PDB file of N, CA, C and O in Angstrom, chain B, residues numbered from 101:
ATOM      1  N   MET B 101       1.032  -1.178   0.165  1.00  0.00           N
ATOM      2  CA  MET B 101       0.113  -0.049  -0.031  1.00  0.00           C
ATOM      3  C   MET B 101       0.644   1.300  -0.079  1.00  0.00           C
ATOM      4  O   MET B 101       1.473   1.408   0.825  1.00  0.00           O
ATOM      5  N   LYS B 102       0.506   2.555  -0.851  1.00  0.00           N
ATOM      6  CA  LYS B 102       1.329   3.340  -0.853  1.00  0.00           C
ATOM      7  C   LYS B 102       0.837   4.458   0.369  1.00  0.00           C
ATOM      8  O   LYS B 102      -0.245   4.923   0.726  1.00  0.00           O
ATOM      9  N   LYS B 103       2.095   4.594   0.744  1.00  0.00           N
ATOM     10  CA  LYS B 103       1.556   5.737   2.096  1.00  0.00           C
ATOM     11  C   LYS B 103       1.480   7.117   1.440  1.00  0.00           C
ATOM     12  O   LYS B 103       2.098   7.445   0.428  1.00  0.00           O
ATOM     13  N   LEU B 104       0.776   7.761   2.033  1.00  0.00           N
ATOM     14  CA  LEU B 104       0.808   9.644   2.010  1.00  0.00           C
ATOM     15  C   LEU B 104       1.913  10.159   2.444  1.00  0.00           C
ATOM     16  O   LEU B 104       2.707   9.564   3.172  1.00  0.00           O
ATOM     17  N   PRO B 105       2.062  11.515   1.950  1.00  0.00           N
ATOM     18  CA  PRO B 105       3.494  11.899   2.459  1.00  0.00           C
ATOM     19  C   PRO B 105       3.254  12.592   3.910  1.00  0.00           C
ATOM     20  O   PRO B 105       2.052  12.391   4.086  1.00  0.00           O
ATOM     21  N   PRO B 106       3.749  13.318   5.081  1.00  0.00           N
ATOM     22  CA  PRO B 106       3.898  13.358   5.816  1.00  0.00           C
ATOM     23  C   PRO B 106       2.878  14.705   6.106  1.00  0.00           C
ATOM     24  O   PRO B 106       2.294  14.855   7.179  1.00  0.00           O
ATOM     25  N   THR B 107       2.788  15.504   5.141  1.00  0.00           N
ATOM     26  CA  THR B 107       1.938  16.365   5.117  1.00  0.00           C
ATOM     27  C   THR B 107       0.468  16.497   5.246  1.00  0.00           C
ATOM     28  O   THR B 107      -0.161  17.553   5.309  1.00  0.00           O
ATOM     29  N   PHE B 108      -0.100  15.026   5.283  1.00  0.00           N
ATOM     30  CA  PHE B 108      -1.069  14.637   5.418  1.00  0.00           C
ATOM     31  C   PHE B 108      -1.847  14.366   6.991  1.00  0.00           C
ATOM     32  O   PHE B 108      -3.039  14.334   7.295  1.00  0.00           O
ATOM     33  N   SER B 109      -0.904  14.235   7.605  1.00  0.00           N
ATOM     34  CA  SER B 109      -0.562  13.469   9.080  1.00  0.00           C
ATOM     35  C   SER B 109      -1.569  14.181  10.006  1.00  0.00           C
ATOM     36  O   SER B 109      -2.003  13.570  10.982  1.00  0.00           O
ATOM     37  N   SER B 110      -1.918  15.311   9.775  1.00  0.00           N
ATOM     38  CA  SER B 110      -2.628  15.974  10.963  1.00  0.00           C
ATOM     39  C   SER B 110      -4.240  16.216  10.143  1.00  0.00           C
ATOM     40  O   SER B 110      -5.232  16.628  10.744  1.00  0.00           O
ATOM     41  N   LEU B 111      -4.208  15.845   8.613  1.00  0.00           N
ATOM     42  CA  LEU B 111      -5.702  15.883   8.401  1.00  0.00           C
ATOM     43  C   LEU B 111      -6.142  14.436   9.125  1.00  0.00           C
ATOM     44  O   LEU B 111      -6.876  14.368  10.111  1.00  0.00           O
ATOM     45  N   ILE B 112      -5.416  13.059   8.288  1.00  0.00           N
ATOM     46  CA  ILE B 112      -5.613  11.734   8.961  1.00  0.00           C
ATOM     47  C   ILE B 112      -5.639  11.579  10.091  1.00  0.00           C
ATOM     48  O   ILE B 112      -6.305  10.614  10.466  1.00  0.00           O
ATOM     49  N   MET B 113      -5.032  12.322  11.027  1.00  0.00           N
ATOM     50  CA  MET B 113      -5.316  12.231  12.555  1.00  0.00           C
ATOM     51  C   MET B 113      -6.826  12.503  12.829  1.00  0.00           C
ATOM     52  O   MET B 113      -7.642  11.748  13.358  1.00  0.00           O
ATOM     53  N   SER B 114      -6.971  13.548  12.425  1.00  0.00           N
ATOM     54  CA  SER B 114      -8.442  14.477  12.538  1.00  0.00           C
ATOM     55  C   SER B 114      -9.721  13.593  12.381  1.00  0.00           C
ATOM     56  O   SER B 114     -10.730  13.470  13.075  1.00  0.00           O
ATOM     57  N   LEU B 115      -9.229  12.917  10.992  1.00  0.00           N
ATOM     58  CA  LEU B 115     -10.592  12.055  10.434  1.00  0.00           C
ATOM     59  C   LEU B 115     -10.790  10.653  11.396  1.00  0.00           C
ATOM     60  O   LEU B 115     -11.820  10.235  11.924  1.00  0.00           O
ATOM     61  N   LEU B 116      -9.369  10.072  11.419  1.00  0.00           N
ATOM     62  CA  LEU B 116      -9.695   8.602  12.763  1.00  0.00           C
ATOM     63  C   LEU B 116      -9.939   9.195  13.689  1.00  0.00           C
ATOM     64  O   LEU B 116     -10.823   8.534  14.234  1.00  0.00           O
ATOM     65  N   MET B 117      -9.658  10.428  14.539  1.00  0.00           N
ATOM     66  CA  MET B 117     -10.017  10.705  16.013  1.00  0.00           C
ATOM     67  C   MET B 117     -11.595  10.738  15.622  1.00  0.00           C
ATOM     68  O   MET B 117     -12.284   9.851  16.126  1.00  0.00           O
ATOM     69  N   ALA B 118     -12.353  11.868  14.601  1.00  0.00           N
ATOM     70  CA  ALA B 118     -13.474  12.038  14.757  1.00  0.00           C
ATOM     71  C   ALA B 118     -14.150  10.791  14.451  1.00  0.00           C
ATOM     72  O   ALA B 118     -14.939  10.532  15.360  1.00  0.00           O
ATOM     73  N   PHE B 119     -14.157   9.893  13.510  1.00  0.00           N
ATOM     74  CA  PHE B 119     -14.538   8.684  13.276  1.00  0.00           C
ATOM     75  C   PHE B 119     -14.541   7.825  14.657  1.00  0.00           C
ATOM     76  O   PHE B 119     -15.619   7.269  14.868  1.00  0.00           O
ATOM     77  N   PHE B 120     -13.615   7.634  15.554  1.00  0.00           N
ATOM     78  CA  PHE B 120     -13.939   6.720  16.679  1.00  0.00           C
ATOM     79  C   PHE B 120     -14.314   7.236  17.541  1.00  0.00           C
ATOM     80  O   PHE B 120     -15.017   6.558  18.290  1.00  0.00           O
ATOM     81  N   MET B 121     -14.104   8.472  17.860  1.00  0.00           N
ATOM     82  CA  MET B 121     -14.432   9.243  18.984  1.00  0.00           C
ATOM     83  C   MET B 121     -16.149   9.764  18.680  1.00  0.00           C
ATOM     84  O   MET B 121     -16.960   9.905  19.596  1.00  0.00           O
ATOM     85  N   GLY B 122     -16.456   9.993  17.258  1.00  0.00           N
ATOM     86  CA  GLY B 122     -17.762  10.604  17.380  1.00  0.00           C
ATOM     87  C   GLY B 122     -18.893   9.287  17.424  1.00  0.00           C
ATOM     88  O   GLY B 122     -19.978   9.310  18.007  1.00  0.00           O
ATOM     89  N   SER B 123     -18.196   7.904  16.475  1.00  0.00           N
ATOM     90  CA  SER B 123     -18.712   6.881  16.835  1.00  0.00           C
ATOM     91  C   SER B 123     -19.103   6.210  18.153  1.00  0.00           C
ATOM     92  O   SER B 123     -20.155   5.677  18.506  1.00  0.00           O
ATOM     93  N   SER B 124     -17.877   6.409  18.801  1.00  0.00           N
ATOM     94  CA  SER B 124     -18.087   5.745  20.504  1.00  0.00           C
ATOM     95  C   SER B 124     -19.163   6.636  21.249  1.00  0.00           C
ATOM     96  O   SER B 124     -20.021   6.114  21.959  1.00  0.00           O
ATOM     97  N   MET B 125     -19.077   8.067  21.048  1.00  0.00           N
ATOM     98  CA  MET B 125     -20.112   8.880  21.583  1.00  0.00           C
ATOM     99  C   MET B 125     -21.359   8.742  21.453  1.00  0.00           C
ATOM    100  O   MET B 125     -22.103   8.808  22.432  1.00  0.00           O
ATOM    101  N   SER B 126     -21.824   8.516  20.166  1.00  0.00           N
ATOM    102  CA  SER B 126     -22.983   8.469  19.424  1.00  0.00           C
ATOM    103  C   SER B 126     -23.560   7.091  19.936  1.00  0.00           C
ATOM    104  O   SER B 126     -24.669   6.979  20.458  1.00  0.00           O
ATOM    105  N   PHE B 127     -22.849   6.260  19.765  1.00  0.00           N
ATOM    106  CA  PHE B 127     -23.114   4.902  20.398  1.00  0.00           C
ATOM    107  C   PHE B 127     -23.533   5.050  21.818  1.00  0.00           C
ATOM    108  O   PHE B 127     -24.592   4.502  22.125  1.00  0.00           O
ATOM    109  N   ILE B 128     -22.839   5.738  22.791  1.00  0.00           N
ATOM    110  CA  ILE B 128     -23.148   5.922  24.246  1.00  0.00           C
ATOM    111  C   ILE B 128     -24.485   6.799  24.557  1.00  0.00           C
ATOM    112  O   ILE B 128     -25.390   6.694  25.384  1.00  0.00           O
ATOM    113  N   VAL B 129     -24.199   7.669  23.557  1.00  0.00           N
ATOM    114  CA  VAL B 129     -25.465   8.928  23.904  1.00  0.00           C
ATOM    115  C   VAL B 129     -27.117   8.172  23.515  1.00  0.00           C
ATOM    116  O   VAL B 129     -28.147   8.415  24.144  1.00  0.00           O
ATOM    117  N   THR B 130     -27.020   7.392  22.532  1.00  0.00           N
ATOM    118  CA  THR B 130     -28.187   6.941  21.970  1.00  0.00           C
ATOM    119  C   THR B 130     -28.507   5.781  22.993  1.00  0.00           C
ATOM    120  O   THR B 130     -29.652   5.716  23.440  1.00  0.00           O
ATOM    121  N   PHE B 131     -27.494   4.802  23.412  1.00  0.00           N
ATOM    122  CA  PHE B 131     -27.385   4.002  24.504  1.00  0.00           C
ATOM    123  C   PHE B 131     -28.635   4.912  25.764  1.00  0.00           C
ATOM    124  O   PHE B 131     -29.851   4.842  25.943  1.00  0.00           O
ATOM    125  N   LEU B 132     -27.752   5.532  26.257  1.00  0.00           N
ATOM    126  CA  LEU B 132     -28.594   6.493  27.174  1.00  0.00           C
ATOM    127  C   LEU B 132     -30.008   7.027  26.908  1.00  0.00           C
ATOM    128  O   LEU B 132     -30.823   6.960  27.828  1.00  0.00           O
ATOM    129  N   ASN B 133     -30.460   7.682  25.431  1.00  0.00           N
ATOM    130  CA  ASN B 133     -31.459   7.939  25.692  1.00  0.00           C
ATOM    131  C   ASN B 133     -32.315   7.338  25.372  1.00  0.00           C
ATOM    132  O   ASN B 133     -33.447   7.756  25.620  1.00  0.00           O
ATOM    133  N   ILE B 134     -32.129   6.130  24.702  1.00  0.00           N
ATOM    134  CA  ILE B 134     -33.453   5.190  23.944  1.00  0.00           C
ATOM    135  C   ILE B 134     -32.960   3.477  24.759  1.00  0.00           C
ATOM    136  O   ILE B 134     -33.877   2.684  24.972  1.00  0.00           O
ATOM    137  N   GLY B 135     -31.624   3.113  25.110  1.00  0.00           N
ATOM    138  CA  GLY B 135     -31.574   1.800  25.608  1.00  0.00           C
ATOM    139  C   GLY B 135     -31.268   0.946  24.761  1.00  0.00           C
ATOM    140  O   GLY B 135     -30.953   1.429  23.674  1.00  0.00           O
ATOM    141  N   PHE B 136     -31.231  -0.440  24.857  1.00  0.00           N
ATOM    142  CA  PHE B 136     -31.335  -1.077  23.552  1.00  0.00           C
ATOM    143  C   PHE B 136     -32.296  -1.257  23.032  1.00  0.00           C
ATOM    144  O   PHE B 136     -32.751  -2.269  23.567  1.00  0.00           O
ATOM    145  N   THR B 137     -33.001  -0.910  22.245  1.00  0.00           N
ATOM    146  CA  THR B 137     -34.620  -1.056  21.782  1.00  0.00           C
ATOM    147  C   THR B 137     -34.463  -1.663  20.619  1.00  0.00           C
ATOM    148  O   THR B 137     -33.322  -1.863  20.203  1.00  0.00           O
ATOM    149  N   GLU B 138     -35.585  -2.066  19.887  1.00  0.00           N
ATOM    150  CA  GLU B 138     -35.474  -2.740  18.621  1.00  0.00           C
ATOM    151  C   GLU B 138     -34.667  -1.764  17.389  1.00  0.00           C
ATOM    152  O   GLU B 138     -33.980  -2.225  16.478  1.00  0.00           O
ATOM    153  N   ASP B 139     -34.989  -0.150  17.667  1.00  0.00           N
ATOM    154  CA  ASP B 139     -34.030   0.331  16.333  1.00  0.00           C
ATOM    155  C   ASP B 139     -33.098   0.865  16.937  1.00  0.00           C
ATOM    156  O   ASP B 139     -32.856   1.946  16.401  1.00  0.00           O
ATOM    157  N   PHE B 140     -32.230   0.604  18.058  1.00  0.00           N
ATOM    158  CA  PHE B 140     -31.071   1.145  18.502  1.00  0.00           C
ATOM    159  C   PHE B 140     -30.148   1.113  17.375  1.00  0.00           C
ATOM    160  O   PHE B 140     -29.460   2.133  17.343  1.00  0.00           O
ATOM    161  N   LEU B 141     -29.875   0.195  16.338  1.00  0.00           N
ATOM    162  CA  LEU B 141     -28.847   0.050  15.672  1.00  0.00           C
ATOM    163  C   LEU B 141     -29.096   0.696  14.472  1.00  0.00           C
ATOM    164  O   LEU B 141     -28.129   0.873  13.731  1.00  0.00           O
ATOM    165  N   VAL B 142     -30.542   1.211  14.012  1.00  0.00           N
ATOM    166  CA  VAL B 142     -30.667   2.059  12.669  1.00  0.00           C
ATOM    167  C   VAL B 142     -30.432   3.486  13.438  1.00  0.00           C
ATOM    168  O   VAL B 142     -29.543   4.264  13.094  1.00  0.00           O
ATOM    169  N   ARG B 143     -31.164   3.690  14.315  1.00  0.00           N
ATOM    170  CA  ARG B 143     -30.818   5.201  15.091  1.00  0.00           C
ATOM    171  C   ARG B 143     -29.363   5.525  15.170  1.00  0.00           C
ATOM    172  O   ARG B 143     -28.866   6.536  14.675  1.00  0.00           O
ATOM    173  N   TRP B 144     -28.622   4.475  15.914  1.00  0.00           N
ATOM    174  CA  TRP B 144     -27.099   4.417  16.095  1.00  0.00           C
ATOM    175  C   TRP B 144     -26.370   5.118  14.750  1.00  0.00           C
ATOM    176  O   TRP B 144     -25.735   6.169  14.676  1.00  0.00           O
ATOM    177  N   LEU B 145     -26.723   4.088  13.674  1.00  0.00           N
ATOM    178  CA  LEU B 145     -26.161   4.251  12.475  1.00  0.00           C
ATOM    179  C   LEU B 145     -26.500   5.473  11.692  1.00  0.00           C
ATOM    180  O   LEU B 145     -25.808   5.992  10.817  1.00  0.00           O
ATOM    181  N   ASN B 146     -27.546   5.819  12.089  1.00  0.00           N
ATOM    182  CA  ASN B 146     -28.193   7.188  11.234  1.00  0.00           C
ATOM    183  C   ASN B 146     -27.617   8.544  11.861  1.00  0.00           C
ATOM    184  O   ASN B 146     -27.862   9.699  11.512  1.00  0.00           O
ATOM    185  N   ALA B 147     -26.848   8.116  12.805  1.00  0.00           N
ATOM    186  CA  ALA B 147     -26.663   9.487  13.783  1.00  0.00           C
ATOM    187  C   ALA B 147     -25.200   9.633  13.420  1.00  0.00           C
ATOM    188  O   ALA B 147     -24.761  10.783  13.389  1.00  0.00           O
ATOM    189  N   ILE B 148     -24.318   8.549  13.118  1.00  0.00           N
ATOM    190  CA  ILE B 148     -23.125   8.617  12.562  1.00  0.00           C
ATOM    191  C   ILE B 148     -22.264   9.868  11.880  1.00  0.00           C
ATOM    192  O   ILE B 148     -21.410  10.652  12.294  1.00  0.00           O
ATOM    193  N   PRO B 149     -22.909   9.649  10.675  1.00  0.00           N
ATOM    194  CA  PRO B 149     -22.520  10.863   9.618  1.00  0.00           C
ATOM    195  C   PRO B 149     -22.767  12.227  10.353  1.00  0.00           C
ATOM    196  O   PRO B 149     -21.741  12.826  10.676  1.00  0.00           O
ATOM    197  N   PHE B 150     -24.067  12.862  10.694  1.00  0.00           N
ATOM    198  CA  PHE B 150     -23.774  13.764  11.410  1.00  0.00           C
ATOM    199  C   PHE B 150     -22.979  14.078  12.586  1.00  0.00           C
ATOM    200  O   PHE B 150     -22.453  15.182  12.725  1.00  0.00           O
ATOM    201  N   VAL B 151     -22.890  13.242  13.342  1.00  0.00           N
ATOM    202  CA  VAL B 151     -21.685  13.396  14.481  1.00  0.00           C
ATOM    203  C   VAL B 151     -20.500  13.478  13.937  1.00  0.00           C
ATOM    204  O   VAL B 151     -19.686  14.345  14.255  1.00  0.00           O
ATOM    205  N   PHE B 152     -20.232  12.306  12.798  1.00  0.00           N
ATOM    206  CA  PHE B 152     -18.488  12.416  12.696  1.00  0.00           C
ATOM    207  C   PHE B 152     -18.424  14.040  11.567  1.00  0.00           C
ATOM    208  O   PHE B 152     -17.482  14.832  11.556  1.00  0.00           O
ATOM    209  N   PHE B 153     -19.324  14.117  10.979  1.00  0.00           N
ATOM    210  CA  PHE B 153     -19.069  15.678  10.741  1.00  0.00           C
ATOM    211  C   PHE B 153     -18.696  16.792  11.272  1.00  0.00           C
ATOM    212  O   PHE B 153     -17.776  17.528  10.916  1.00  0.00           O
ATOM    213  N   CYS B 154     -19.765  16.962  12.537  1.00  0.00           N
ATOM    214  CA  CYS B 154     -19.107  17.695  13.560  1.00  0.00           C
ATOM    215  C   CYS B 154     -17.769  17.249  14.368  1.00  0.00           C
ATOM    216  O   CYS B 154     -16.874  18.054  14.627  1.00  0.00           O
ATOM    217  N   ALA B 155     -17.739  16.128  14.669  1.00  0.00           N
ATOM    218  CA  ALA B 155     -17.136  16.046  15.428  1.00  0.00           C
ATOM    219  C   ALA B 155     -15.088  16.089  14.421  1.00  0.00           C
ATOM    220  O   ALA B 155     -13.937  16.200  14.842  1.00  0.00           O
ATOM    221  N   PHE B 156     -15.634  15.949  13.236  1.00  0.00           N
ATOM    222  CA  PHE B 156     -14.093  16.299  12.501  1.00  0.00           C
ATOM    223  C   PHE B 156     -13.733  18.017  12.394  1.00  0.00           C
ATOM    224  O   PHE B 156     -12.600  18.498  12.388  1.00  0.00           O
ATOM    225  N   TRP B 157     -14.848  18.667  12.323  1.00  0.00           N
ATOM    226  CA  TRP B 157     -14.296  20.195  12.514  1.00  0.00           C
ATOM    227  C   TRP B 157     -14.059  20.506  14.216  1.00  0.00           C
ATOM    228  O   TRP B 157     -13.230  21.361  14.527  1.00  0.00           O
ATOM    229  N   LEU B 158     -14.757  19.836  15.192  1.00  0.00           N
ATOM    230  CA  LEU B 158     -14.370  20.481  16.442  1.00  0.00           C
ATOM    231  C   LEU B 158     -12.970  19.825  16.528  1.00  0.00           C
ATOM    232  O   LEU B 158     -12.169  20.555  17.112  1.00  0.00           O
ATOM    233  N   THR B 159     -12.466  18.664  16.112  1.00  0.00           N
ATOM    234  CA  THR B 159     -10.580  18.203  16.052  1.00  0.00           C
ATOM    235  C   THR B 159     -10.113  18.861  15.725  1.00  0.00           C
ATOM    236  O   THR B 159      -9.223  19.336  16.429  1.00  0.00           O
ATOM    237  N   MET B 160     -10.440  19.570  13.964  1.00  0.00           N
ATOM    238  CA  MET B 160      -9.235  20.696  13.373  1.00  0.00           C
ATOM    239  C   MET B 160      -9.307  21.743  14.270  1.00  0.00           C
ATOM    240  O   MET B 160      -8.184  21.967  14.722  1.00  0.00           O
ATOM    241  N   ILE B 161     -10.264  22.577  14.781  1.00  0.00           N
ATOM    242  CA  ILE B 161     -10.226  23.455  15.948  1.00  0.00           C
ATOM    243  C   ILE B 161      -9.557  23.352  16.818  1.00  0.00           C
ATOM    244  O   ILE B 161      -8.568  24.072  16.957  1.00  0.00           O
ATOM    245  N   PHE B 162     -10.026  22.087  17.972  1.00  0.00           N
ATOM    246  CA  PHE B 162      -9.538  22.170  19.086  1.00  0.00           C
ATOM    247  C   PHE B 162      -8.021  21.421  19.228  1.00  0.00           C
ATOM    248  O   PHE B 162      -7.217  21.657  20.131  1.00  0.00           O
ATOM    249  N   SER B 163      -7.831  20.477  18.134  1.00  0.00           N
ATOM    250  CA  SER B 163      -6.536  20.045  18.429  1.00  0.00           C
ATOM    251  C   SER B 163      -4.915  21.153  18.713  1.00  0.00           C
ATOM    252  O   SER B 163      -3.986  20.897  19.478  1.00  0.00           O
ATOM    253  N   PRO B 164      -5.057  22.247  17.881  1.00  0.00           N
ATOM    254  CA  PRO B 164      -4.230  22.953  17.764  1.00  0.00           C
ATOM    255  C   PRO B 164      -3.794  23.577  19.466  1.00  0.00           C
ATOM    256  O   PRO B 164      -2.700  23.731  20.008  1.00  0.00           O
ATOM    257  N   VAL B 165      -5.218  23.824  19.942  1.00  0.00           N
ATOM    258  CA  VAL B 165      -5.382  24.180  21.217  1.00  0.00           C
ATOM    259  C   VAL B 165      -4.876  23.259  22.417  1.00  0.00           C
ATOM    260  O   VAL B 165      -4.163  23.648  23.343  1.00  0.00           O
ATOM    261  N   ALA B 166      -5.290  22.185  22.266  1.00  0.00           N
ATOM    262  CA  ALA B 166      -4.848  21.212  22.859  1.00  0.00           C
ATOM    263  C   ALA B 166      -3.487  20.468  23.291  1.00  0.00           C
ATOM    264  O   ALA B 166      -3.091  19.917  24.318  1.00  0.00           O
ATOM    265  N   GLN B 167      -2.802  20.796  21.610  1.00  0.00           N
ATOM    266  CA  GLN B 167      -1.179  20.776  21.743  1.00  0.00           C
ATOM    267  C   GLN B 167      -0.644  21.549  22.270  1.00  0.00           C
ATOM    268  O   GLN B 167       0.335  21.194  22.926  1.00  0.00           O
ATOM    269  N   LYS B 168      -0.969  22.794  22.246  1.00  0.00           N
ATOM    270  CA  LYS B 168      -0.327  24.305  22.857  1.00  0.00           C
ATOM    271  C   LYS B 168      -0.554  23.845  24.496  1.00  0.00           C
ATOM    272  O   LYS B 168       0.496  23.796  25.136  1.00  0.00           O
ATOM    273  N   LEU B 169      -1.276  23.648  24.928  1.00  0.00           N
ATOM    274  CA  LEU B 169      -1.928  23.516  26.558  1.00  0.00           C
ATOM    275  C   LEU B 169      -1.320  22.676  26.686  1.00  0.00           C
ATOM    276  O   LEU B 169      -0.349  22.985  27.376  1.00  0.00           O
ATOM    277  N   THR B 170      -1.305  21.225  26.270  1.00  0.00           N
ATOM    278  CA  THR B 170       0.156  20.206  26.325  1.00  0.00           C
ATOM    279  C   THR B 170       1.642  20.724  26.860  1.00  0.00           C
ATOM    280  O   THR B 170       2.323  20.507  27.863  1.00  0.00           O
ATOM    281  N   GLN B 171       1.816  21.734  25.343  1.00  0.00           N
ATOM    282  CA  GLN B 171       3.085  22.067  25.359  1.00  0.00           C
ATOM    283  C   GLN B 171       3.373  22.934  27.058  1.00  0.00           C
ATOM    284  O   GLN B 171       4.326  22.830  27.831  1.00  0.00           O
ATOM    285  N   ILE B 172       2.240  23.674  27.142  1.00  0.00           N
ATOM    286  CA  ILE B 172       2.733  24.536  28.860  1.00  0.00           C
ATOM    287  C   ILE B 172       2.572  23.654  29.918  1.00  0.00           C
ATOM    288  O   ILE B 172       3.242  23.867  30.928  1.00  0.00           O
ATOM    289  N   ILE B 173       1.773  22.648  29.887  1.00  0.00           N
ATOM    290  CA  ILE B 173       1.772  21.938  31.079  1.00  0.00           C
ATOM    291  C   ILE B 173       2.997  20.955  31.453  1.00  0.00           C
ATOM    292  O   ILE B 173       3.602  20.996  32.524  1.00  0.00           O
ATOM    293  N   VAL B 174       3.303  19.923  30.218  1.00  0.00           N
ATOM    294  CA  VAL B 174       4.413  19.093  30.469  1.00  0.00           C
ATOM    295  C   VAL B 174       5.815  19.717  30.299  1.00  0.00           C
ATOM    296  O   VAL B 174       5.957  20.662  29.523  1.00  0.00           O
ATOM    297  N   ASN B 175       6.730  19.277  30.917  1.00  0.00           N
ATOM    298  CA  ASN B 175       8.311  19.637  30.860  1.00  0.00           C
ATOM    299  C   ASN B 175       8.689  18.835  29.736  1.00  0.00           C
ATOM    300  O   ASN B 175       8.302  17.667  29.767  1.00  0.00           O
ATOM    301  N   GLU B 176       9.431  19.249  28.648  1.00  0.00           N
ATOM    302  CA  GLU B 176       9.928  18.631  27.532  1.00  0.00           C
ATOM    303  C   GLU B 176      11.205  18.244  27.783  1.00  0.00           C
ATOM    304  O   GLU B 176      11.808  19.104  28.424  1.00  0.00           O
ATOM    305  N   PRO B 177      11.961  17.115  27.480  1.00  0.00           N
ATOM    306  CA  PRO B 177      13.251  16.531  27.798  1.00  0.00           C
ATOM    307  C   PRO B 177      14.146  17.569  26.726  1.00  0.00           C
ATOM    308  O   PRO B 177      13.891  17.702  25.529  1.00  0.00           O
ATOM    309  N   LYS B 178      14.978  18.089  27.289  1.00  0.00           N
ATOM    310  CA  LYS B 178      16.176  18.889  26.754  1.00  0.00           C
ATOM    311  C   LYS B 178      16.703  17.831  25.683  1.00  0.00           C
ATOM    312  O   LYS B 178      16.785  16.648  26.015  1.00  0.00           O
ATOM    313  N   ASP B 179      17.079  18.266  24.337  1.00  0.00           N
ATOM    314  CA  ASP B 179      18.442  17.405  23.737  1.00  0.00           C
ATOM    315  C   ASP B 179      19.519  17.200  24.348  1.00  0.00           C
ATOM    316  O   ASP B 179      20.101  18.027  25.050  1.00  0.00           O
ATOM    317  N   GLN B 180      19.984  15.689  24.046  1.00  0.00           N
ATOM    318  CA  GLN B 180      21.196  15.272  24.693  1.00  0.00           C
ATOM    319  C   GLN B 180      22.248  15.277  23.711  1.00  0.00           C
ATOM    320  O   GLN B 180      22.891  14.228  23.664  1.00  0.00           O
ATOM    321  N   ALA B 181      22.587  16.183  22.920  1.00  0.00           N
ATOM    322  CA  ALA B 181      23.651  16.313  22.061  1.00  0.00           C
ATOM    323  C   ALA B 181      24.555  16.542  22.590  1.00  0.00           C
ATOM    324  O   ALA B 181      25.609  16.693  21.973  1.00  0.00           O
TER     325      ALA B 181
END
């Protein structure tokens, strides 16, 4: 399989995080709202595209903020050159 160039790293990370977090959270929220009913699977699967769209853009917006806050909180090791 041919790999993408490193310039796509941030985009791919955001897409994957949006899918995994969005589908997981929509599963949990759907379960909390309606329980495991007959139409649970259909409702959950119908929610995923909307949740993915929202989660992707939120990931793109907040990832740089989270990275900056992490740099403020975590003491980076100094180069040992």
